[in-house]
N, C-alpha and C positions, 0 to 999 in steps of 0.2 A: 796578291793583295793590291798590287799597283796596276793601273790600266793607262795606256797611252792613247790619247785621242788626237786626231789630226783636224785642223781647221784652217780656213783661209781668213786672213786679216783684211781690213778695209783697203789697204794699199796693194792687195793682190798677193802678198807674200804668204808663205805657209808657216804655221806654228804648231808645236807639239806640246800638249799639256799632259803632265804626269799626275795622276790622281791616286792618292793612297787612302785606303779605307781599312780600318782595323775593327773587326767584329769580335765581340765576346758574348757568348751565350745568346747568339742570335741578335744582338743589339750593337749598333755602331758606337764604339767608344772613342774613336779618334778619326779625323779626316783632315787632309791637307792636300794642296795642289800647287804646282809650279809650272810655268810655261817656258819653253825653250825654242830657239829657231831651228834646231836639228833634232831628229828622233833619237840619235845615239846619245846626245847630251841628256835628254829627258830620261832615257833608260838608265844611264849611269847614275843620275841623281836619285832616281827611284830606288835603285838597289842600295846605294849608300845610306839613304834616309831610312829605308826599312830596317837595315842593320842597327842604325842608331836607335830607332824606336823600340826594337826588340831587346836591346841591351838593358841591364838592370837600371831602373829609374828613368828609362828613356821616355816612356809614355807620360810619366809624371812631369818631367821637364817640359815636354811638348805642351802639356795642358796649361802651364804657366808662362809659356813663351809670350813675350810682349808686355808682361806685367812689370811695371817700373817700381822703383822704391817709392816714388810719389804716390802711386796707386796703393801700395801697402800701408803707407802712412795714413792716407785718407781712410782706409778701411779700419785701421787700428783706432783712429780717433772716433770713428762712428761706433765701433763695437766695444772698445775697452776704455775709452777716456771720457765717457759721458759725464762722470762726476768729478773730473779733474778740474783743478783751479785754473784761473785765467793765465797765470804765469807759466804753469806747467804746459798747458795747451800751446801757449805762444812759443815756448822752447821747442816743442815737437814740430810745430808748423814751420818754424824757421828753417828746418832741414829741407823743406820743400822748395825753398828759394835758391838752393845751391845746385850746381851741375850734377852732383852725385845722385840727386833725386830722379834724374832722367835715365839712370842706368837700370837695365832689367835686373830684377832681384836674383834670378838664377845665374846671371853673369857677373855679379858683383865680386870683385877680387880684392885681395889685401892691398894691392898696388893702388887701386882707386880709393880705398879707405884712407890709406896713408897720404895720398895726394890731397884729399879733402882736408886733412889735418894740417898739412904743410901750407895749403892755400890760406887757411884760417890764421895760422901763425904769421904768415907773411903780411897779412892785413892788420896785424897788431893785436890779435886776440890772445888773451892769456891762456896758459895750459889748463887752468881749472875750468874755464868756459868751454874750451875745445873738448874737455873730458865729458861735459854734459852732452855734446853732440854724439860722441862715441858711445856713451852710456845708453842714450835713447835709440841710437842705431842698433845696438845689440839687443835691446828689448824688443824692437820691432821685428828684427830678423828672427829672434827666437820664438816670438809669437807666430810669425808666418810659418815657421817649421812645425810648431806644436799644434796650433789651432787650425791652420789651413792646409797643412801637409805640403807646403811648398818645398821643393828640393833645394833648400838654401845651403850654401857652403859655409857652415858655421866655423869650420877650421880656418877658413880665410879670414874671417872676422877676428878670431882669437889670435891668429898670427900677427895681424896688423896691430891689435891692442897691445900685445907684448912688446913689439918693436917701438910703438909710440911711447909707451911708458919708459922703456929703457933709454930712449933718446930725449926724454923730458918734454915731449910735445903735449903730453897729457899728464895731469896730476890732480890730486884731490885739493880742494880749497883749503887754505891754511885756517887754523882756528882763529876766530875773531875775539879780540880782547877789549873792544871799545866800551868804555863806561862813561856816562855823562858826568861832567864835573858839577860841583855844587852851584857854580856860577851859571852854567848852562840850564840847569833845572830851574833856577830862579828866573832866568830870562824867559823861559818857556811859560812858567807860571804867570809872570806878569803879562805876557802876550795873551794868554788864554783869558785872563781876567778882563783885559781891555775888550777883547772880542765879545765876552759875555755881557758886558755893560752895553755895548752897541746894539746887540740883538739878543736879549735875554731869553726869548721864547723859541728862537729858531736855531740856536747854536748848541751843538753837542757839548756837554760839560767836560771838556778836554782836560781841565786841571784835575778833576776827580778821577778821570780814566787814567791819566798818566800816573797819578799818585797810587791808584789802585794797582796798576801794573807793577810798580816798584814794590808795593807792600805785599802783593800776593804771588808774584812771579808768573801770573797767567799770561798766555799769548793773546794777541790782538783779537783773533776770532773766538777764542775761548771766553773772553770777557763778555762778548755779546751773546753767548749761549747760556749764561748762568740764569737760573730761574728761581723765583722766590720759594717755591715749594721744596726745592732741593737744599735750602739753607737751614742749618741747625744752629741757632744762635746760642743755645746753652752749651753745646759741645764745641762751638767755634769751628764748624766744618761746613763744607758745601760740596755738592757734586758737580763735576764738569762732564758734560755729555760729549761723546765722540771725541775723547781726548786723542791727541796726535799719537800715532803708533806706526812704526815702519811697515807693518804688514796688515794691520787691522784698521781700516778707515772708518767704519761705522760700528756703533754699539760698544765702543770701548769707554764705558762710563766709569769714572774714578772719583773717589771722595778725597778731598784735600783739606789740610788744616789752614785756618785763617789766622793771620797775625792780628793783634789788637787794632793796628792802624787800618788793615783791610776791612775788618768788621765795622769799624767806625764809619768808613766811607760808604759801605753798603747801607748802613742804618740811616744815613742822611739822604739817601736817594728817594725821590718822590715815587709813590706807588699808586699809579692811576688805577681806577676800578677796571677789572678785567685784564689788566696787563700782567703777563706771566714773567716777562724778563726783568731782571734787575737793571740791566743796562740795555734798554730797547733801541739800539742804534745799529746802523749798518757798518760792518767791519771795514769795508772799503772806504766809506766816508771818513772813518776815524783815521785811516792811513793817509787820505788826502789832506785832512786838517793837520796831521802831524808834519807832513812834508812841507806844507805851506808855512807852518809856524817856524820850522827850522830854517827855512829860506829867509823868512822875514827877520829872524834874529841873527842871521849870519852864522849859524851853526852848521858845520860841515860834517858829513859822514856819520850822522847819528840816526840810526834806524829805531823804529818803535820796538823791534825785537831786542835791541840792546838793553832795554829796560828789564828784560828777563835776566840778562847777565848781571845787571845791577842788583836786582832783587836777590839772586842766588848768592852773590858775593856778600851782600849785607847780612844774610842769615848766618853765614860762616863767621863773619866779623863779630856778630852778636854772641857767638859762643856755641851755636848749635852743632851737634855732631852730624856725621854724614847721613846716618839713618833717619835722624830727625829732620834734616833739610829735605830729604826725599818725601817726607809727609806733606811738605808745603809745595815743592816744585813738581812732584810726580815723575821725576826722572827714573828710568828703569834700572840704571846701574851707575856705579861710580865712574866708569869709563866715559859714559855720556855726560854725567853730572859735572865732571871736572872741566869739560869744554866751556861750561857756563860760569866757571868760578875764577875770578880774577881779583884776588885779594889785594888790598892796599896795605903794604907792610906797616904803615904808620897806624893802621886801625887794629892791628893784631894785639890783643891784650896779653901781657905777661902773666904767667900763672905761678 
């Protein structure tokens, strides 16, 4: 399989090139070469390399030699993350900026994975954020093994993950219990009203959108996907298209119950001719307006998504049972629903 050829270099010295070619069914499946100053060295390398290639998985490993984690991430983004949101893509792409991205995928070890986590911890990153790195690293490695047949050492990854969790370097994010206070809501409402007066035709009706989020428990992007033809005013219901689901990104359409407050907000929205959407605004623009309002009002650590927590808690405080609350919020189970439930003891009614 190997041939040794002799040639003269420009400086007059002699070099020996060992060329390995592997043929299967009359076709070349692999070829590689290396040059040495002595013939014995070339022969020794060729024999050793042939044994490596003929060992189980040897040819597959050779095929992917030189492919780095950075290459795998780029391919993953191109083939499997076309519909991913901006924040998700940014999280994946961040891995490409770290030294671990330059490691060959087939050579990646648990030591290198642990080293990445330690480096991130030493730079002040929280375990929950490091966990995102490790989660995406696992997804990319498993995709490389399953979709591209890369000989990835998944056991190395799993060993590193077990160690990182046991040492507290990675952890799941804690449940968030932030609810806006009455004063904060009034501050934001006043800010949005002032903005509306200044530019009535160009400003998103943020007061209505905030109140609708609290009254309906709908997510930011879901609000902008609601359409008039999906609204049933008599039954007080509406459909939300492509509702968030851990495994089903598209086509998960669900019907939800509207509170009286949510219905009233919908009914006062202007309905331009030919406009399908109830709230025809860009979800990212809503997020930008929200952050600007919180900053202007001096309100810290309040996310638009916290309004969903507020809405869910208010439903329980109003006396609705778990199965009834689910008709409004569309949570799949109580385990998920309770993450969004942060009751104020003073609002619990005695029975």
